[in-house]
Each structure stands twice: as structure tokens, then as C-alpha cells.
C-alpha positions in Angstrom: -13.1 9.9 8.5 -12.3 6.5 6.9 -13.0 2.9 7.9 -9.9 1.7 9.6 -8.9 -0.9 7.1 -9.6 1.0 3.9 -5.9 1.3 3.4 -3.8 3.4 1.0 -1.9 1.8 -1.8 0.5 -0.7 -0.4 3.6 -2.6 -1.3 4.9 -5.6 0.5 8.4 -7.2 0.4 9.7 -10.6 1.2 10.4 -14.3 0.9 9.0 -17.7 2.2 5.7 -19.2 2.9 3.7 -18.9 6.1 4.7 -21.7 8.4 1.4 -21.8 10.4 -1.0 -22.6 7.6 -2.9 -25.9 7.8 -2.2 -28.4 5.1 -3.4 -31.7 3.7 -0.3 -33.6 4.8 0.4 -34.8 1.3 0.7 -33.2 -2.1 -2.7 -32.9 -3.8 -3.6 -31.6 -7.3 -5.1 -28.2 -8.1 -6.4 -26.6 -11.3 -6.8 -22.8 -11.5 -8.6 -21.4 -14.5 -8.6 -17.6 -15.1 -10.8 -16.3 -17.9 -9.2 -13.5 -19.8 -9.7 -11.3 -22.9 -8.3 -12.0 -26.3 -5.5 -9.4 -26.0 -3.9 -11.5 -23.2 -3.4 -14.5 -25.5 0.2 -15.7 -25.7 1.3 -13.7 -22.6 2.8 -15.4 -19.6 0.6 -15.7 -16.5 2.0 -16.4 -13.0 0.7 -17.6 -9.7 2.7 -15.7 -7.1 2.9 -16.3 -3.4 1.2 -13.3 -1.7 3.5 -13.4 1.3 6.8 -13.8 -0.4 6.4 -12.7 -3.9 7.9 -15.9 -5.2 6.5 -17.5 -8.3 4.6 -20.7 -7.6 3.4 -21.6 -11.1 3.3 -20.2 -14.6 1.5 -20.8 -17.9 0.9 -19.2 -21.3 -2.5 -17.6 -21.9 -4.3 -19.5 -24.6 -7.9 -19.4 -26.0 -8.7 -16.5 -23.7 -7.8 -18.1 -20.5 -4.9 -19.1 -18.2 -5.0 -22.6 -16.9 -2.6 -23.7 -14.1 -2.2 -27.3 -13.1 0.0 -28.5 -10.2 0.0 -29.9 -6.7 0.8 -28.6 -3.2 0.8 -29.9 0.3 -0.9 -27.0 2.1 -3.0 -24.0 1.2 -1.2 -20.8 0.2 -2.3 -17.2 -0.1 -1.6 -16.3 -3.7 -2.4 -13.9 -6.6 -2.4 -14.2 -10.3 -0.3 -11.7 -12.3 -0.4 -11.2 -16.1 2.0 -8.6 -17.6 2.4 -6.9 -14.3 -1.3 -6.6 -13.6 -2.6 -8.2 -10.4 -5.8 -10.1 -11.2 -6.9 -11.1 -7.7 -5.9 -12.5 -4.4 -7.2 -16.0 -3.5 -6.3 -19.2 -1.6 -4.4 -21.7 -3.7 -5.6 -25.1 -2.4 -6.4 -28.5 -3.9 -9.4 -28.6 -6.1 -10.9 -27.0 -9.2 -10.6 -23.2 -8.8 -11.9 -20.4 -11.1 -10.5 -16.9 -10.5 -12.5 -14.1 -12.1 -10.4 -11.0 -12.7 -13.5 -8.8 -13.2 -14.6 -9.2 -9.6 -11.2 -10.5 -8.3 -12.9 -13.5 -6.6 -12.1 -17.2 -6.8 -14.7 -20.0 -6.5 -14.7 -23.8 -6.4 -12.9 -24.5 -3.2 -13.8 -24.4 0.5 -11.4 -21.7 1.7 -12.2 -19.4 -1.2 -15.9 -19.7 -0.5 -15.2 -18.6 3.0 -12.8 -15.8 1.8 -15.6 -14.5 -0.4 -18.2 -14.5 2.4 -15.9 -12.4 4.6 -15.1 -10.0 1.7 -18.8 -9.6 0.9 -19.6 -8.7 4.6 -16.9 -6.0 4.5 -18.0 -4.7 1.1 -21.5 -4.3 2.5 -20.2 -2.1 5.3 -18.1 -0.1 2.9 -21.1 0.6 0.7 -23.2 1.6 3.7 -20.4 4.0 4.8 -20.2 5.6 1.3 -23.9 6.2 1.3 -24.1 7.8 4.7 -25.6 11.3 4.6 -23.0 13.9 5.6 -25.3 15.3 8.3 -25.0 15.8 12.1 -25.4 12.0 12.7 -22.6 11.1 10.2 -19.7 10.8 12.7 -21.7 8.6 15.2 -22.9 6.3 12.4 -19.5 6.2 10.8 -18.0 5.1 14.2 -20.5 2.3 14.4 -19.7 1.1 10.9 -16.0 1.3 11.7 -16.5 -0.9 14.8 -18.6 -3.3 12.7 -15.8 -3.4 10.0 -13.1 -4.1 12.5 -15.3 -6.7 14.2 -15.6 -8.7 10.9 -11.9 -8.5 10.4 -11.1 -9.6 14.0 -13.5 -12.5 13.8 -12.0 -13.5 10.4 -8.5 -13.6 12.0 -9.6 -15.6 15.0 -11.6 -18.2 12.9 -8.8 -18.7 10.4 -5.7 -18.6 12.5 -4.6 -21.9 11.0 -5.0 -20.9 7.3 -4.1 -18.2 4.8 -7.3 -16.3 5.3 -6.2 -15.5 8.8 -2.9 -14.2 7.5 -4.6 -11.9 5.0 -6.8 -10.3 7.6 -4.1 -10.3 10.3 -2.0 -8.2 7.9 -5.0 -5.8 7.4 -5.0 -5.2 11.2 -1.2 -4.8 11.8 -0.6 -2.4 8.9 -2.6 0.1 10.9 -0.1 -0.2 13.8 2.7 2.2 14.4 5.4 0.5 16.5 7.3 -2.8 16.8 5.9 -3.1 20.3 2.4 -3.0 19.1 3.2 -5.6 16.4 4.8 -7.9 19.0 1.7 -7.7 21.1 -0.5 -8.8 18.2 1.9 -11.7 17.5 1.6 -12.8 21.1 -2.0 -13.5 20.4 -1.4 -15.1 17.0 2.2 -16.5 17.0 1.6 -18.6 13.9 1.8 -15.5 11.8 5.3 -14.7 13.1 6.8 -16.6 10.2 5.2 -14.4 7.6 7.8 -12.5 5.6 5.4 -9.5 5.3 5.2 -9.4 9.1 8.9 -9.5 9.4 9.3 -6.8 6.8 6.8 -4.7 8.7 9.0 -4.8 11.8 11.8 -3.3 9.7 9.4 -0.7 8.4 8.4 0.3 11.9 12.0 0.8 13.0 12.7 2.9 9.9 9.5 4.9 10.5 10.5 5.6 14.1 13.9 6.9 13.0 12.2 9.3 10.5 9.4 10.5 12.7 8.5 14.1 13.6 11.4 15.8 15.3 14.1 13.8 13.5 16.4 15.1 10.8 15.6 14.0 7.2 17.6 11.1 5.8 19.2 11.6 2.4 19.0 9.2 -0.4 20.5 9.0 -3.9 18.6 7.8 -7.0 20.4 7.1 -10.3 18.2 7.1 -13.4 18.0 7.8 -17.1 16.5 11.1 -18.0 14.2 11.7 -20.9 17.2 12.3 -23.2 18.6 8.9 -22.1 21.5 10.3 -20.2 22.6 9.0 -16.8 21.3 11.3 -14.0 21.5 11.5 -10.3 19.0 13.0 -7.9 19.2 13.4 -4.1 16.7 14.4 -1.5 19.3 16.8 -0.2 19.1 18.7 -3.5 15.8 20.0 -2.1 15.5 19.4 1.6 17.3 21.5 4.3 18.0 24.4 1.9 16.1 27.1 3.7 12.7 26.3 2.3 9.7 24.5 3.7 9.3 21.3 1.7 6.5 18.8 1.3 7.8 15.5 -0.1 5.1 13.3 -1.8 6.0 9.6 -2.2 3.7 8.3 -4.9 3.2 6.1 -7.9 1.3 6.5 -11.2 -0.9 3.4 -10.6 -2.0 4.6 -7.1 -5.5 6.1 -7.2 -5.2 7.7 -3.7 -1.9 9.2 -4.7 -3.4 10.9 -7.8 -6.4 12.1 -5.8 -4.1 13.7 -3.2 -2.3 15.8 -5.8 -5.4 18.0 -5.9 -4.7 18.7 -2.2 -1.1 19.4 -2.8 -1.9 21.8 -5.6 -4.2 23.7 -3.2 -1.6 23.8 -0.5 1.1 25.0 -2.9 -1.1 27.8 -4.2 -1.8 29.0 -0.6 1.6 28.7 0.9 4.2 29.1 -1.9 4.3 32.8 -0.9 5.5 31.7 2.5 8.3 29.7 1.0 6.7 26.3 0.6 7.9 23.9 -2.1 6.7 20.5 -3.1 8.8 17.6 -4.3 7.4 14.3 -5.8 9.3 11.1 -5.3 8.1 8.3 -7.5 8.4 4.8 -5.9 7.4 1.3 -6.9 6.7 2.5 -10.5 8.1 2.3 -14.0 9.8 5.6 -15.0 7.9 5.9 -18.2 4.6 5.5 -16.4 5.7 8.2 -13.9 6.5 10.6 -16.7 3.2 10.0 -18.4 1.3 10.5 -15.2 3.1 13.8 -14.5 2.0 15.1 -17.9 -1.5 13.7 -17.6 -2.3 15.2 -14.2 -0.3 18.4 -14.7 2.0 18.1 -11.7 4.0 21.3 -11.6 6.6 20.5 -9.0 10.0 18.8 -9.5 10.1 15.0 -9.3 12.7 12.3 -8.4 11.9 9.5 -10.7 12.7 5.8 -10.4 13.0 5.7 -6.6 11.5 2.2 -6.4 12.1 0.8 -2.8 15.2 3.0 -1.8 13.2 5.9 -0.3 10.4 3.7 1.1 12.8 1.3 2.9 14.7 4.3 4.4 11.6 6.0 5.6 9.6 3.0 6.7 6.8 3.6 4.1 4.4 0.6 3.7 1.6 2.5 1.9 1.4 5.5 -0.4 0.7 8.3 -0.7 3.1 9.2 2.1 3.7 12.9 2.5 6.4 14.3 4.8 6.7 18.0 5.8 10.3 19.1 6.3 11.3 22.5 7.7 13.9 24.9 6.2 16.6 23.4 8.5 15.9 19.8 7.3 13.9 18.7 10.4 10.8 16.5 9.9 7.8 18.3 11.2 5.0 15.9 10.2 4.4 12.8 8.1 1.6 10.4 7.0 -1.1 13.1 6.9 -3.5 13.7 4.0 -6.4 15.9 3.1 -7.6 18.4 5.7 -5.2 17.1 8.3 -2.3 17.8 6.0 -3.6 21.3 5.2 -3.9 22.0 8.9 -0.4 20.8 9.7 1.1 22.9 6.9 -1.0 26.0 7.9 0.1 25.7 11.6 3.8 25.1 10.7 4.2 27.9 8.2 2.0 30.5 9.9 3.7 29.9 13.2 7.1 30.1 11.5 6.1 33.3 9.7 4.8 34.9 13.0 8.0 33.9 14.8 10.2 35.4 12.1 8.3 38.7 11.8 9.7 41.7 13.7 7.8 42.5 16.9 5.7 45.7 16.6 
């Protein structure tokens, strides 16, 4: 069992600022200082809007720090990025702010102090969960901690419905939902978050997820990429799915820790069920092809891979977090999706064993 909001690696799309955040009414100055290591000197650093992905400010790293100076008329949920690395999420607001990448926390302004207090409360619950003895009382105590965790998140949303902290924790809650109807119900309570581009993107995700749920036919996609020899190549999901074999499709990325951990499970499943006709296919998304290739070698992934998928497969299948693993039957029908660990093993076992029994001649 996991605490509800300990989410898988996630990616978020989109475009403008949240319309419901409170503001100062007039443009006020801010300074954001980010201490860095010497190897980051002379690189470009960016403040990026968390909700939209748009660049808000930029500077060149100098003397082992990035210093941003500007002004804004309302607080914004933001993150600092240097050479593709996310250094922390914080509230960009007027004042003198210091963002420490080592702990991914910002200090020096009222909303960031509040943001840190909420995060500290959640980290305390997470640590307690991790230290629970795996004995007969584990499930009951884990449920209590899960309720406590969700209680902190719920109160954070309610107390910050007029500022970017509320948006951050509202997103934590709605990413665990499954349908547009559930999302609309949440927005009925907090309509100010309806302008969030991540929320709007999530509606699209839910619709795509519904159209690729269990019982539906797999949707094909085509990825064009450069192979290791530098030649133009084309890969399609239909090169593997619906061709008379059971198929597990693993949507993953090299930078995603939970994805790498799940490959151990996939290796175990493949060893057990390859004799019954199971195959595994990796589909690399949201990743640089060279990093994907290196991770395949480093972690000894023996199955074929579609590299350079980026957002094409995840948009089509409504995937907002990875790893996302989909089980497809020999005829190309989706049997299960969004399972990991023991749940994934159980689903594969049931599907393939039932299929083998149904196909065997009656004695």
C-alpha cells in the first residue's frame, strides 16, 4: 500500500497563469537567489511557471549562484530550471527569496514559509509510514497515516484557495482521480482552479484514458526517430501489439526512479510467462533518446524499445504519470492498465493462465 499522494513520475502540459490567485494589485519587486555549484557557472537559469511551462525570468549563473530580479503583480507557482534540471518548486512573490536546490525549499517570503510548513507535515507522515513495521498491524496503521496525509492536503487546499499553494495541493488531489465527472465535482468546490492549464490538460487526459481503458482496442501510434547509426527510422505500436502474442507495454523514462524500479518486476514477469507467449515492449516518453539508450544498457533491459516517443503516446493513452504499464491480449484488446508490482503480476497471471486453460483441449 502507498500513501495516496505519493505519486509516480509525472509530466504536465500547458499554457497560462492561474486566474484565481490573490495578488498585490500593483507590480512589486522580487529577488530570487539560488546557490549553485561551480560547475553551473555561465549556464542559463530560468524561472518557469509551474502551471504553464512558460518562462518568467532568466539569468546567467555567476559566482556559484543564480540571481533573478524582476517584478510581478501577483504570486505565481514556479520552479527554477538549470540545464534541464528542476531545482525546486516555490511561490514567486514580492520579496527577497532564497531557493536551496539541496532541499528544494524556498525561504524569505510569507507564502513560501507556509508552503514549507505544509511540506514538513507531509514529510513527517511519509517518514512514519516508511518506518512502520511490516507486521499484522501494518495495514491498519498505514490507513491511519493515509487519512492523516490526505487531511493535511485537504486543509492546505481549503486554507489556500486564493493563492498558488492551493493550486499545488489541489493538483495533488485531482491527479488521483479517474474521470472528467470526478474532476468537475472537485472544481465545483474550488472553481478558482478551473483556469489552471494543468487542470484543463487533465480533462483531456481523462477522456483519452477512458477511450483506452480495459476492454477497448489498443490505439496505434507512429514514432519517427534517428537510430544509433543516425538513420531515419519508424516504429509503430502495431509492429508489436495485436500480432497473436500477449504484450506488456511499459511507458517509461530514464530519469524516472519508479520506472527503473518497476523494470525488476517486468523482468520477473517475463521470466515466468514468456513460455506462455508473453512479450514486453518499452516505450520511452518525455526523455532524450541518448539518455534512454544509456539507461537501457545500464539496467540491462532485454526487451525491444520504441525510443523518442515524447508526448505522442502519453497524449493518446491519457497518461499523466509514469511508469504506466498496459496489458494487451493477442487480438489487440486492452486487458488491464495502470497496475504495478504485485497487482500487475496478479493481472498477468490471471489473464495468461485463464487464456492457456481456455485454449487447452478438454480431457
